[in-house]
N, CA and C of each residue as an Amber inpcrd file, in Angstrom:
protein
   705
   6.0610000  -1.3040000  23.1940000   6.9860000  -2.0150000  22.3150000
   8.3260000  -1.2820000  22.2600000   9.3890000  -1.9860000  22.5540000
  10.7370000  -1.4380000  22.4810000  11.2790000  -1.6570000  21.0700000
  11.5930000  -0.5680000  20.3800000  12.1040000  -0.6540000  19.0160000
  13.6240000  -0.6830000  19.0410000  14.2060000  -1.6520000  18.3310000
  15.6540000  -1.7440000  18.1940000  15.9990000  -1.8140000  16.7100000
  17.2810000  -1.8500000  16.4280000  17.7190000  -1.9360000  15.0330000
  17.3030000  -3.2430000  14.3860000  17.0160000  -4.2710000  15.2080000
  16.6360000  -5.5790000  14.6760000  15.1240000  -5.7810000  14.6070000
  14.3550000  -4.7680000  14.9790000  12.8970000  -4.8580000  14.8840000
  12.4820000  -4.7790000  13.4200000  11.5700000  -5.6530000  13.0030000
  11.0820000  -5.5850000  11.6300000  10.2650000  -4.3110000  11.4420000
  10.4210000  -3.6930000  10.2880000   9.7360000  -2.4360000  10.0210000
   8.2230000  -2.6220000  10.0710000   7.7310000  -3.7310000   9.5600000
   6.2840000  -3.9700000   9.5670000   5.7400000  -4.0300000  10.9910000
   6.5500000  -4.5580000  11.9300000   6.1120000  -4.6350000  13.3270000
   6.0560000  -3.2480000  13.9610000   6.9700000  -2.3880000  13.5340000
   6.9330000  -1.0100000  14.0410000   5.6260000  -0.3500000  13.6170000
   5.2480000  -0.5460000  12.3590000   4.0230000   0.0730000  11.8480000
   2.7810000  -0.4960000  12.5210000   2.8230000  -1.7850000  12.8550000
   1.6650000  -2.4210000  13.4980000   1.5190000  -1.9490000  14.9430000
   2.6240000  -1.9980000  15.6870000   2.5730000  -1.7060000  17.1140000
   2.5760000  -0.2160000  17.4310000   3.1470000   0.5710000  16.5230000
   3.2390000   2.0140000  16.7680000   2.7140000   2.7660000  15.5490000
   1.3950000   2.7980000  15.3470000   0.8310000   3.4490000  14.1650000
   1.3100000   4.8840000  13.9680000   1.5770000   5.5840000  15.0550000
   2.0300000   6.9710000  14.9390000   3.3950000   7.0590000  14.2690000
   4.1420000   5.9550000  14.2590000   5.4770000   5.9630000  13.6610000
   5.4270000   5.9380000  12.1410000   4.2590000   5.6220000  11.5840000
   4.1460000   5.5410000  10.1290000   4.5360000   6.8610000   9.4690000
   4.1620000   7.9820000  10.1030000   4.5030000   9.2860000   9.5380000
   6.0120000   9.4480000   9.3910000   6.7600000   8.9650000  10.3890000
   8.2200000   9.0750000  10.3350000   8.7810000   8.1430000   9.2620000
   8.2700000   6.9170000   9.2100000   8.7300000   5.9780000   8.1870000
   8.4890000   6.5420000   6.7960000   7.3130000   7.1430000   6.6020000
   6.9820000   7.7570000   5.3160000   7.9650000   8.8760000   4.9750000
   8.2310000   9.7380000   5.9430000   9.0880000  10.8940000   5.6730000
  10.5180000  10.4750000   5.3320000  10.9460000   9.3320000   5.8340000
  12.3000000   8.8410000   5.5800000  12.3820000   7.9320000   4.3610000
  11.2300000   7.6100000   3.7830000  11.2190000   6.7360000   2.6120000
  11.3910000   5.2680000   2.9420000  11.1320000   4.8840000   4.2030000
  11.2770000   3.4880000   4.6260000   9.9930000   2.7300000   4.3100000
  10.1160000   1.6950000   3.5190000   8.9690000   0.9090000   3.0750000
   8.5200000  -0.0160000   4.2000000   7.3010000   0.1760000   4.6740000
   6.7930000  -0.6510000   5.7660000   5.7150000  -1.6300000   5.3150000
   5.4100000  -1.6650000   4.0000000   4.4010000  -2.6320000   3.5350000
   5.0990000  -3.7770000   2.8190000   5.3480000  -3.6580000   1.5100000
   5.9810000  -4.7700000   0.7840000   7.4040000  -5.0360000   1.2530000
   8.1060000  -3.9880000   1.6880000   9.4660000  -4.1740000   2.1840000
   9.5380000  -4.2500000   3.6880000   8.3780000  -4.4190000   4.3290000
   8.3200000  -4.3250000   5.7740000   8.8930000  -5.4790000   6.5510000
   9.2410000  -6.5750000   5.8720000   9.8000000  -7.7170000   6.5910000
  11.2830000  -7.5330000   6.8910000  11.8760000  -6.4740000   6.3750000
  13.2670000  -6.1810000   6.6780000  13.3820000  -5.5910000   8.0730000
  14.5320000  -5.7820000   8.6960000  14.7680000  -5.1330000   9.9820000
  14.9940000  -3.6420000   9.7430000  14.8750000  -2.8700000  10.8000000
  15.1100000  -1.4320000  10.6810000  16.5390000  -1.1650000  10.2120000
  17.4910000  -1.9530000  10.7100000  18.8860000  -1.7740000  10.3030000
  19.0600000  -2.0210000   8.8100000  18.4080000  -3.0630000   8.2970000
  18.5080000  -3.3660000   6.8630000  17.8850000  -2.2600000   6.0230000
  16.7250000  -1.7560000   6.4780000  16.0580000  -0.6810000   5.7420000
  16.9140000   0.5820000   5.7330000  17.5240000   0.8940000   6.8650000
  18.3700000   2.0840000   6.9460000  19.6130000   1.9550000   6.0690000
  20.2050000   0.7580000   6.0670000  21.3950000   0.5340000   5.2500000
  21.0870000   0.7310000   3.7690000  19.9230000   0.2780000   3.3530000
  19.5200000   0.4050000   1.9440000  19.3680000   1.8620000   1.5350000
  18.9700000   2.7160000   2.5000000  18.7300000   4.1330000   2.2060000
  19.8490000   5.0430000   2.6990000  20.9330000   4.4250000   3.2000000
  22.0660000   5.1850000   3.7400000  21.6330000   6.1260000   4.8750000
  20.7930000   5.5960000   5.7540000  20.3370000   6.3550000   6.9160000
  21.0600000   5.8720000   8.1660000  21.2880000   6.7820000   9.0960000
  21.8930000   6.4160000  10.3670000  20.8410000   5.7660000  11.2580000
  21.0610000   4.5160000  11.6430000  20.0830000   3.7960000  12.4470000
  19.8250000   4.5180000  13.7620000  20.8870000   5.0120000  14.3790000
  20.7350000   5.6870000  15.6730000  19.8140000   6.9040000  15.5570000
  19.9640000   7.6460000  14.4650000  19.1170000   8.8280000  14.2650000
  17.6540000   8.4220000  14.0760000  17.4300000   7.3680000  13.2940000
  16.0550000   6.9140000  13.0470000  15.4300000   6.4090000  14.3420000
  16.1850000   5.6540000  15.1280000  15.6780000   5.1770000  16.4170000
  15.3080000   6.3380000  17.3310000  16.1450000   7.3690000  17.3070000
  15.8750000   8.5440000  18.1340000  14.5620000   9.2140000  17.7130000
  14.3500000   9.3190000  16.3950000  13.1170000   9.9230000  15.8860000
  11.9010000   9.0820000  16.2680000  12.0380000   7.7740000  16.1680000
  10.9210000   6.8920000  16.4950000  10.5810000   6.9360000  17.9780000
  11.5820000   7.0010000  18.8260000  11.3400000   7.0300000  20.2630000
  10.7400000   8.3670000  20.7000000  11.0130000   9.4090000  19.9300000
  10.4700000  10.7210000  20.2500000   8.9820000  10.7990000  19.9200000
   8.5340000   9.9350000  19.0060000   7.1380000   9.9520000  18.5930000
   6.2620000   9.3110000  19.6540000   5.2640000  10.0320000  20.0940000
   4.3550000   9.5030000  21.1060000   3.4590000   8.4330000  20.4880000
   3.2750000   7.3070000  21.1570000   2.3700000   6.2860000  20.6360000
   0.9600000   6.8580000  20.5070000   0.2770000   6.4470000  19.4510000
  -1.0900000   6.9150000  19.2230000  -2.0410000   5.7360000  19.2080000
  -3.2610000   5.9930000  19.5980000  -4.2690000   4.9450000  19.5460000
  -4.7650000   4.8540000  18.1080000  -4.6660000   3.6900000  17.4510000
  -5.0950000   3.5680000  16.0590000  -6.6050000   3.7330000  15.9490000
  -7.0760000   3.9400000  14.7190000  -8.5050000   4.1220000  14.5130000
  -9.2920000   2.9060000  14.9960000  -8.7320000   1.7640000  14.8990000
  -9.3860000   0.5470000  15.4020000  -8.2930000  -0.4360000  15.7600000
  -8.5940000  -1.2950000  16.7160000  -7.6100000  -2.2930000  17.1200000
  -7.6910000  -3.4640000  16.1410000  -7.0940000  -3.2500000  14.9780000
  -7.2740000  -4.2180000  13.8940000  -6.6940000  -5.5840000  14.1980000
  -5.8120000  -5.6650000  15.1640000  -5.2620000  -6.9850000  15.4830000
  -6.2700000  -7.8670000  16.2070000  -7.3050000  -7.2440000  16.7840000
  -8.3280000  -8.0190000  17.4910000  -9.7160000  -7.8800000  16.8580000
  -9.9430000  -6.8340000  16.0950000 -11.2750000  -6.5800000  15.5290000
 -11.6580000  -7.6920000  14.5540000 -12.9570000  -7.9220000  14.3660000
 -13.3990000  -8.9160000  13.3730000 -12.8000000  -8.6200000  12.0020000
 -12.4170000  -9.6720000  11.3170000 -11.7970000  -9.4930000  10.0050000
 -12.7530000  -8.8320000   9.0150000 -14.0430000  -9.1100000   9.1680000
 -15.0020000  -8.4920000   8.2520000 -14.9980000  -6.9730000   8.4260000
 -14.7490000  -6.4950000   9.6450000 -14.6880000  -5.0560000   9.8840000
 -13.4470000  -4.4520000   9.2370000 -12.3280000  -5.1580000   9.3380000
 -11.1030000  -4.6730000   8.7180000 -11.2480000  -4.6750000   7.1960000
 -11.8200000  -5.7400000   6.6460000 -12.0230000  -5.8070000   5.1970000
 -12.9260000  -4.6660000   4.7290000 -13.9880000  -4.4050000   5.4890000
 -14.9050000  -3.3220000   5.1260000 -14.1930000  -1.9690000   5.1910000
 -13.3500000  -1.7860000   6.1990000 -12.5930000  -0.5380000   6.3360000
 -11.6640000  -0.3370000   5.1370000 -11.0000000  -1.4030000   4.7240000
 -10.0940000  -1.3120000   3.5700000 -10.8580000  -0.9070000   2.3190000
 -12.0200000  -1.5080000   2.1180000 -12.8120000  -1.1940000   0.9260000
 -13.3230000   0.2390000   0.9860000 -13.8890000   0.6160000   2.1330000
 -14.5190000   1.9310000   2.2440000 -13.5150000   3.0730000   2.2560000
 -12.3560000   2.8380000   2.8450000 -11.3550000   3.9100000   2.9370000
 -10.3640000   3.8590000   1.7820000  -9.6870000   2.7350000   1.6400000
  -8.5790000   2.6730000   0.6890000  -9.0120000   2.3690000  -0.7440000
  -9.9030000   1.4080000  -0.9310000 -10.3550000   1.1380000  -2.2920000
 -11.0760000   2.3600000  -2.8610000 -11.9230000   2.9810000  -2.0460000
 -12.6660000   4.1480000  -2.5170000 -11.7220000   5.2940000  -2.8630000
 -10.7270000   5.5260000  -2.0050000  -9.7640000   6.5980000  -2.2770000
  -9.0000000   6.3200000  -3.5670000  -8.5600000   5.0860000  -3.7450000
  -7.7850000   4.7440000  -4.9400000  -8.5900000   4.9820000  -6.2050000
  -9.8410000   4.5630000  -6.2050000 -10.6790000   4.7620000  -7.4000000
 -10.8480000   6.2540000  -7.7140000 -11.1030000   7.0490000  -6.6830000
 -11.2490000   8.4860000  -6.8880000  -9.9430000   9.1000000  -7.3870000
  -8.8470000   8.6380000  -6.8110000  -7.5450000   9.1970000  -7.1620000
  -7.1350000   8.8170000  -8.5750000  -7.4590000   7.6190000  -8.9990000
  -7.1560000   7.2070000 -10.3700000  -7.8580000   8.1300000 -11.3610000
  -9.1130000   8.4450000 -11.0950000  -9.8520000   9.3620000 -11.9690000
  -9.1830000  10.7340000 -12.0080000  -8.7550000  11.2160000 -10.8460000
  -8.0970000  12.5190000 -10.7780000  -6.7910000  12.5100000 -11.5660000
  -5.9840000  11.4880000 -11.3630000  -4.6980000  11.3990000 -12.0730000
  -4.9140000  11.3860000 -13.5800000  -5.8840000  10.6260000 -14.0450000
  -6.1380000  10.5340000 -15.4910000  -6.5830000  11.8780000 -16.0670000
  -7.4080000  12.6090000 -15.3320000  -7.8560000  13.9230000 -15.8070000
  -6.6890000  14.9080000 -15.8760000  -5.8410000  14.8910000 -14.8500000
  -4.6840000  15.7830000 -14.8460000  -3.6900000  15.3870000 -15.9340000
  -3.5160000  14.0890000 -16.1400000  -2.5800000  13.6140000 -17.1640000
  -2.9890000  14.0960000 -18.5460000  -4.2770000  14.0420000 -18.8150000
  -4.7700000  14.4890000 -20.1250000  -4.4250000  15.9540000 -20.3700000
  -4.5860000  16.7840000 -19.3480000  -4.2860000  18.2040000 -19.4980000
  -2.7900000  18.4450000 -19.6800000  -1.9670000  17.7330000 -18.9000000
  -0.5190000  17.9260000 -18.9870000   0.0080000  17.4300000 -20.3350000
  -0.5190000  16.3080000 -20.7860000  -0.0940000  15.7860000 -22.0970000
  -0.4290000  16.7720000 -23.2040000  -1.6410000  17.3180000 -23.1540000
  -2.0870000  18.2300000 -24.2090000  -1.2490000  19.5110000 -24.2290000
  -0.8790000  19.9690000 -23.0490000  -0.1580000  21.2440000 -22.9590000
   1.3520000  21.0940000 -23.1140000   1.9120000  20.0160000 -22.5680000
   3.3780000  19.9210000 -22.4990000   3.9590000  18.6840000 -23.1820000
   3.1000000  17.8100000 -23.6980000   3.5890000  16.5560000 -24.2590000
   4.5630000  16.7160000 -25.4120000   4.3620000  17.7200000 -26.2340000
   5.2370000  17.9060000 -27.3960000   6.6790000  18.1600000 -26.9840000
   6.8620000  18.8800000 -25.8920000   8.2140000  19.2180000 -25.4250000
   8.7480000  18.2410000 -24.3810000   7.8450000  17.4570000 -23.8030000
   8.2630000  16.5200000 -22.7460000   7.6430000  15.1360000 -23.0130000
   8.2100000  14.3870000 -23.9420000   7.6390000  13.0810000 -24.3010000
   7.6210000  12.0790000 -23.1470000   8.4180000  12.3280000 -22.0990000
   8.4270000  11.4100000 -20.9580000   7.0670000  11.3720000 -20.2690000
   6.2790000  12.4180000 -20.4640000   4.9540000  12.4570000 -19.8480000
   4.0910000  11.2970000 -20.3490000   4.2500000  10.9570000 -21.6230000
   3.4470000   9.8670000 -22.1840000   3.8620000   8.5140000 -21.5950000
   5.1550000   8.3600000 -21.2820000   5.6130000   7.1260000 -20.6450000
   5.0560000   7.0060000 -19.2320000   4.9610000   8.1410000 -18.5450000
   4.3570000   8.1340000 -17.2070000   2.9080000   7.6730000 -17.3020000
   2.1740000   8.2280000 -18.2540000   0.7710000   7.8550000 -18.4210000
   0.6240000   6.3880000 -18.7850000   1.5060000   5.8910000 -19.6180000
   1.4600000   4.4890000 -20.0300000   1.6890000   3.5720000 -18.8370000
   2.6700000   3.9070000 -18.0170000   2.9590000   3.0960000 -16.8290000
   1.8060000   3.1690000 -15.8390000   1.2550000   4.3590000 -15.6540000
   0.1450000   4.5020000 -14.7120000  -1.0870000   3.7540000 -15.1950000
  -1.3040000   3.6950000 -16.4980000  -2.4530000   2.9640000 -17.0360000
  -2.3660000   1.4880000 -16.6770000  -1.1600000   0.9380000 -16.7170000
  -0.9640000  -0.4690000 -16.3340000  -1.2860000  -0.6450000 -14.8540000
  -0.7620000   0.2550000 -14.0290000  -1.0040000   0.1790000 -12.5770000
  -2.4940000   0.2600000 -12.2720000  -3.1840000   1.2230000 -12.8470000
  -4.5990000   1.4170000 -12.5340000  -5.4450000   0.2390000 -12.9960000
  -5.1200000  -0.3390000 -14.1540000  -5.8690000  -1.5050000 -14.6260000
  -5.6740000  -2.6920000 -13.6940000  -4.4410000  -2.8900000 -13.2320000
  -4.1580000  -4.0090000 -12.3280000  -4.8300000  -3.8020000 -10.9730000
  -4.8170000  -2.5800000 -10.4630000  -5.4700000  -2.3090000  -9.1800000
  -6.9800000  -2.5130000  -9.2830000  -7.5660000  -2.1050000 -10.3890000
  -9.0060000  -2.2840000 -10.5810000  -9.3760000  -3.7630000 -10.5570000
  -8.5960000  -4.5750000 -11.2370000  -8.8560000  -6.0230000 -11.2350000
  -8.6150000  -6.6170000  -9.8540000  -7.5670000  -6.1650000  -9.1950000
  -7.2090000  -6.6360000  -7.8540000  -8.3480000  -6.3530000  -6.8760000
  -8.8830000  -5.1460000  -6.9140000  -9.9880000  -4.7860000  -6.0230000
 -11.2210000  -5.6360000  -6.2990000 -11.4880000  -5.8960000  -7.5690000
 -12.6510000  -6.7180000  -7.9290000 -12.5280000  -8.1080000  -7.3030000
 -11.3390000  -8.6920000  -7.3780000 -11.1200000 -10.0340000  -6.8110000
 -11.2910000 -10.0180000  -5.2960000 -10.7760000  -8.9840000  -4.6590000
 -10.8980000  -8.9020000  -3.2080000 -12.3470000  -8.6940000  -2.7780000
 -13.0090000  -7.7510000  -3.3990000 -14.3540000  -7.3740000  -2.9580000
 -15.4050000  -8.4370000  -3.2830000 -15.2090000  -9.1920000  -4.3650000
 -16.2300000 -10.1320000  -4.8020000 -15.9300000 -11.5890000  -4.4670000
 -14.6900000 -11.8840000  -4.1300000 -14.3320000 -13.2820000  -3.8420000
 -13.6530000 -13.4190000  -2.4790000 -12.4710000 -12.8250000  -2.3380000
 -11.6520000 -13.1020000  -1.1620000 -12.2200000 -12.5150000   0.1260000
 -12.5610000 -11.2390000   0.1360000 -13.0530000 -10.6270000   1.3710000
 -14.3610000 -11.2630000   1.8480000 -15.3410000 -11.4980000   0.9620000
 -16.5660000 -12.1660000   1.4330000 -16.2830000 -13.5570000   1.9930000
 -15.3410000 -14.2670000   1.3800000 -15.0170000 -15.6010000   1.8720000
 -14.3780000 -15.5320000   3.2530000 -13.4270000 -14.6030000   3.4360000
 -12.7730000 -14.4550000   4.7350000 -13.8060000 -14.1060000   5.8030000
 -14.7190000 -13.1910000   5.4910000 -15.7420000 -12.7800000   6.4520000
 -16.6610000 -13.9340000   6.8060000 -17.0480000 -14.7140000   5.8210000
 -17.9400000 -15.8520000   6.0400000 -17.2200000 -16.9450000   6.8210000
 -15.9530000 -17.1450000   6.4900000 -15.1560000 -18.1750000   7.1550000
 -14.9840000 -17.8350000   8.6340000 -14.7290000 -16.5650000   8.9140000
 -14.5380000 -16.1250000  10.2900000 -15.8120000 -16.3200000  11.1050000
 -16.9670000 -16.1190000  10.4610000 -18.2450000 -16.2480000  11.1510000
 -18.6200000 -17.6980000  11.4160000 -17.7530000 -18.6190000  10.9670000
 -17.9620000 -20.0550000  11.1880000 -19.2490000 -20.5310000  10.5160000
 -19.5440000 -19.9160000   9.3750000 -20.6980000 -20.3580000   8.6240000
 -20.3050000 -21.5060000   7.7080000 -21.2870000 -22.2530000   7.2830000
 -21.0250000 -23.3300000   6.3420000 -20.6390000 -22.7110000   5.0030000
 -19.4520000 -23.0160000   4.5420000 -18.9920000 -22.4310000   3.2820000
 -18.5290000 -23.5270000   2.3410000 -18.6620000 -23.2340000   1.1050000
 -18.1010000 -24.0890000   0.0700000 -17.0300000 -23.2720000  -0.6230000
 -15.8300000 -23.8070000  -0.6850000 -14.7530000 -23.0520000  -1.2950000
 -15.1160000 -22.7110000  -2.7370000 -14.9740000 -21.4600000  -3.1280000
 -15.2450000 -21.1020000  -4.5150000 -14.3970000 -21.9390000  -5.4600000
 -14.9030000 -22.2870000  -6.6210000 -14.1590000 -23.1440000  -7.5350000
 -12.8800000 -22.5200000  -8.0580000 -12.7190000 -21.1750000  -7.8800000
 -11.5170000 -20.5370000  -8.4100000 -10.2910000 -20.7920000  -7.5500000
 -10.4710000 -21.3110000  -6.3300000  -9.2910000 -21.6460000  -5.5370000
  -9.6110000 -22.8070000  -4.6030000  -8.5660000 -23.5770000  -4.2780000
  -8.7450000 -24.7540000  -3.4480000  -8.6170000 -24.4740000  -1.9720000
  -7.9160000 -23.4140000  -1.6090000  -7.7710000 -23.0220000  -0.2110000
  -7.5170000 -21.5310000  -0.1760000  -7.7220000 -20.9300000   0.9950000
  -7.5720000 -19.4840000   1.0920000  -6.1230000 -19.0520000   0.8730000
  -5.1730000 -19.9890000   1.0390000  -3.7690000 -19.6410000   0.8270000
  -3.5010000 -19.2010000  -0.6120000  -4.2190000 -19.8320000  -1.5500000
  -3.9500000 -19.5400000  -2.9580000  -4.3190000 -18.1080000  -3.3620000
  -5.5460000 -17.6440000  -3.0850000  -5.8490000 -16.2610000  -3.4640000
  -5.0470000 -15.2280000  -2.6700000  -4.7310000 -15.5450000  -1.4210000
  -3.9090000 -14.6090000  -0.6430000  -2.5180000 -14.4980000  -1.2570000
  -1.9560000 -15.6290000  -1.6750000  -0.6460000 -15.5980000  -2.3290000
  -0.6990000 -14.7520000  -3.5960000  -1.8130000 -14.8460000  -4.3210000
  -1.9770000 -14.0460000  -5.5420000  -2.0540000 -12.5620000  -5.2120000
  -2.7820000 -12.2220000  -4.1570000  -2.9000000 -10.8240000  -3.7610000
  -1.5480000 -10.2680000  -3.3010000  -0.7850000 -11.0810000  -2.5720000
   0.5380000 -10.6430000  -2.1150000   1.4640000 -10.3960000  -3.3020000
   1.3810000 -11.2660000  -4.3080000   2.1950000 -11.0760000  -5.5110000
   1.7950000  -9.7940000  -6.2350000   0.4950000  -9.5120000  -6.2680000
   0.0190000  -8.2620000  -6.8690000   0.5770000  -7.0520000  -6.1290000
   0.6340000  -7.1440000  -4.8080000   1.1730000  -6.0390000  -4.0180000
   2.6360000  -5.7770000  -4.3730000   3.4050000  -6.8410000  -4.5040000
   4.8180000  -6.6920000  -4.8700000   4.9490000  -6.0510000  -6.2520000
   4.0770000  -6.4710000  -7.1560000   4.1210000  -5.9220000  -8.5110000
   3.7710000  -4.4360000  -8.5090000   2.7650000  -4.0610000  -7.7420000
   2.3950000  -2.6470000  -7.6450000   3.5430000  -1.8260000  -7.0750000
   4.2250000  -2.3770000  -6.0960000   5.3700000  -1.6790000  -5.5000000
   6.4460000  -1.4430000  -6.5500000   6.7090000  -2.4530000  -7.3840000
   7.6990000  -2.3080000  -8.4530000   7.2690000  -1.2430000  -9.4630000
   5.9870000  -1.2190000  -9.7880000   5.5130000  -0.2640000 -10.7890000
   5.5340000   1.1680000 -10.2660000   5.2340000   1.3550000  -8.9880000
   5.3410000   2.6970000  -8.4330000   6.8100000   3.1190000  -8.3230000
   7.6970000   2.1600000  -8.1630000   9.1230000   2.4950000  -8.1880000
   9.5000000   3.0300000  -9.5700000   8.9280000   2.4250000 -10.6170000
   9.1580000   2.9260000 -11.9740000   8.6170000   4.3430000 -12.1300000
   7.4290000   4.5930000 -11.5680000   6.8500000   5.9360000 -11.6520000
   7.7080000   6.9620000 -10.9290000   8.2670000   6.5580000  -9.7860000
   9.1540000   7.4870000  -9.0740000  10.3830000   7.8070000  -9.9140000
  10.8900000   6.8030000 -10.6260000  12.0410000   7.0360000 -11.4960000
  11.7040000   7.9570000 -12.6560000  10.5420000   7.7510000 -13.2560000
  10.1270000   8.5680000 -14.4000000   9.8260000  10.0120000 -14.0070000
   9.4450000  10.2240000 -12.7530000   9.0560000  11.5670000 -12.2970000
  10.0990000  12.2210000 -11.3920000  11.2860000  11.6280000 -11.3130000
  12.3300000  12.1470000 -10.4060000  11.7810000  12.2770000  -8.9900000
  11.1950000  11.1740000  -8.5070000  10.5700000  11.1430000  -7.1820000
   9.4820000  12.2110000  -7.0520000   8.6620000  12.2890000  -8.0810000
   7.5060000  13.1930000  -8.1100000   7.9240000  14.6590000  -7.9810000
   9.0610000  14.9890000  -8.5740000   9.5480000  16.3620000  -8.5730000
   9.3820000  16.9550000  -9.9650000   8.4270000  17.8360000 -10.1730000
   8.2210000  18.4160000 -11.5010000   9.3300000  19.4060000 -11.8340000
   9.5040000  19.7300000 -13.1060000  10.5000000  20.7480000 -13.4790000
  10.2150000  22.0720000 -12.7720000  11.2480000  22.8520000 -12.5870000
  11.1110000  24.1100000 -11.8490000  10.0460000  25.0140000 -12.4540000
   9.9270000  24.9890000 -13.7700000   8.9720000  25.8770000 -14.4400000
   7.6180000  25.2130000 -14.6840000   7.3770000  24.0730000 -14.0660000
   6.1290000  23.3380000 -14.2990000   4.9230000  24.1540000 -13.8610000
   3.8350000  24.0230000 -14.6130000   2.6020000  24.7390000 -14.2910000
   1.9120000  24.0840000 -13.0970000   0.9370000  24.7340000 -12.4790000
   0.2270000  24.1570000 -11.3350000  -0.4250000  22.8070000 -11.6330000
  -0.9250000  22.6440000 -12.8500000  -1.5650000  21.3690000 -13.1980000
  -0.5430000  20.2360000 -13.1920000   0.6430000  20.4990000 -13.7250000
   1.7020000  19.4880000 -13.7460000   2.0970000  19.1320000 -12.3140000
   2.2050000  20.1140000 -11.4630000   2.5620000  19.8560000 -10.0670000
   1.4600000  19.0490000  -9.3680000   0.2160000  19.4010000  -9.6530000
  -0.9050000  18.6690000  -9.0670000  -0.9370000  17.2290000  -9.5680000
  -0.5420000  17.0270000 -10.8040000  -0.4860000  15.6930000 -11.4150000
   0.4800000  14.7920000 -10.6490000   1.6880000  15.2600000 -10.4460000
   2.6760000  14.4670000  -9.7140000   2.2450000  14.2470000  -8.2640000
   1.6650000  15.2890000  -7.6580000   1.2310000  15.1700000  -6.2680000
   0.1230000  14.1330000  -6.1380000  -0.7660000  14.0710000  -7.1170000
  -1.8690000  13.1140000  -7.0710000  -1.3560000  11.6720000  -7.1430000
  -0.3410000  11.4450000  -7.9620000   0.2400000  10.0950000  -8.0460000
   0.9330000   9.7460000  -6.7300000   1.6620000  10.7060000  -6.1760000
   2.3590000  10.4660000  -4.9160000   1.3720000  10.1930000  -3.7790000
   0.2810000  10.9450000  -3.7350000  -0.7320000  10.7280000  -2.7000000
  -1.3420000   9.3340000  -2.8260000  -1.5340000   8.8900000  -4.0600000
  -2.0730000   7.5490000  -4.2710000  -1.0990000   6.4960000  -3.7650000
   0.1750000   6.6720000  -4.0580000   1.1670000   5.6950000  -3.5990000
   1.2410000   5.6670000  -2.0720000   1.1800000   6.8250000  -1.4370000
   1.2300000   6.8850000   0.0200000   0.0660000   6.1220000   0.6390000
  -1.1330000   6.3640000   0.1220000  -2.3080000   5.6570000   0.6350000
  -2.2120000   4.1670000   0.3580000  -1.6790000   3.8110000  -0.8060000
  -1.5720000   2.3990000  -1.1580000  -0.6230000   1.6650000  -0.2170000
   0.4270000   2.3380000   0.2360000   1.3400000   1.6990000   1.1790000
   0.6190000   1.3800000   2.4880000  -0.1940000   2.3040000   2.9760000
  -0.9660000   2.0520000   4.1950000  -1.9530000   0.8960000   3.9700000
  -2.5770000   0.9120000   2.8170000  -3.5500000  -0.1110000   2.4170000
  -2.8930000  -1.4970000   2.3780000  -1.7640000  -1.5880000   1.6910000
  -1.0530000  -2.8650000   1.5630000  -0.5630000  -3.3490000   2.9230000
  -0.1250000  -2.4150000   3.7460000   0.3370000  -2.7900000   5.0860000
  -0.7710000  -3.4720000   5.8760000  -1.9790000  -2.9340000   5.8400000
  -3.0990000  -3.5370000   6.5710000  -3.3740000  -4.9630000   6.0870000
  -3.2520000  -5.1830000   4.7940000  -3.5220000  -6.5200000   4.2550000
  -2.3580000  -7.4740000   4.5110000  -1.1460000  -7.0430000   4.1480000
   0.0220000  -7.9240000   4.2740000   0.3390000  -8.2860000   5.7200000
   0.1890000  -7.3200000   6.6160000   0.6610000  -7.4990000   7.9900000
  -0.4180000  -7.8940000   8.9840000  -1.6820000  -7.6460000   8.6490000
  -2.7440000  -7.9310000   9.6180000  -3.8400000  -8.8250000   9.0420000
  -4.5180000  -8.3470000   7.9980000  -5.6740000  -9.0930000   7.4830000
  -5.3010000 -10.4880000   6.9990000  -4.3480000 -10.5840000   6.1080000
  -4.0200000 -11.8800000   5.5230000  -3.3720000 -12.8410000   6.5230000
  -2.4070000 -12.3900000   7.3520000  -1.8610000 -13.3200000   8.3480000
  -2.9280000 -13.8520000   9.3030000  -3.8620000 -13.0010000   9.7160000
  -4.9190000 -13.4620000  10.6260000  -5.8450000 -14.4450000   9.9220000
  -6.1540000 -14.1870000   8.6540000  -7.0120000 -15.1060000   7.9000000
  -6.3280000 -16.4680000   7.7300000  -5.0410000 -16.4640000   7.4450000
  -4.2940000 -17.7180000   7.2930000  -4.2060000 -18.4630000   8.6190000
  -4.0600000 -17.7260000   9.7220000  -4.0020000 -18.3400000  11.0360000
  -5.3320000 -19.0260000  11.3580000  -6.4260000 -18.3850000  11.0550000
  -7.7390000 -18.9850000  11.3010000  -7.9360000 -20.2280000  10.4480000
  -7.4920000 -20.1460000   9.2020000  -7.6380000 -21.3050000   8.3130000
  -6.8350000 -22.4990000   8.8410000  -5.6380000 -22.2150000   9.3660000
  -4.7970000 -23.2850000   9.8950000  -5.4140000 -23.9210000  11.1380000
  -6.0680000 -23.1080000  11.9620000  -6.6630000 -23.6050000  13.1930000
  -7.8730000 -24.5030000  12.9470000  -8.5510000 -24.2540000  11.8340000
  -9.7580000 -25.0270000  11.5460000  -9.5220000 -26.1370000  10.5290000
  -8.2850000 -26.2490000  10.0760000  -7.9820000 -27.2650000   9.0570000
  -8.0740000 -28.6690000   9.6580000
């Protein structure tokens, strides 16, 4: 794949998985903001397109863990649940435990910590509900539909387009909420005198956001478009 300034960022992440590390390091959003061209993404971040292209071309293409563009959708859905959903649940527990310690120790002098916890509580509750809908309704339906089994559309939606649209909207909302968290934490930069627990707290939130971007990318750019394509072919 030849990458140019007009290549969509999401396509770079799909075709060149090894480039994700560079996109991450530059702060270029390849999941919810991935439909922008590389030039548009660079302009938004005041990055030199030529420099970014040079970095991307220097990166050797890597073989992804699985060829998700061709693999059965049920395998991709299972991978998302086992890798990303599981990581998110574990990470939410870690963040909450660290938050409790930081609030108890530093909350009196740093009231912004409570706002961070409040915002994160909203994010974690929404992600928990989102995962429940995917694991119990949407993913099983997509897997069954792909297998060409006799299915009856669940009464909660009339076509697969509706729940996918809901999931995509949830992804956009999560992206907005993590943007708020980055603002509240100065891009996850603790005060210079912050204790190790405070630093671990911010790092845990940042690690969750990084994994979530990879997770959302797999759904927005591969799983859901392929599911919609199959639905259109059999309509």
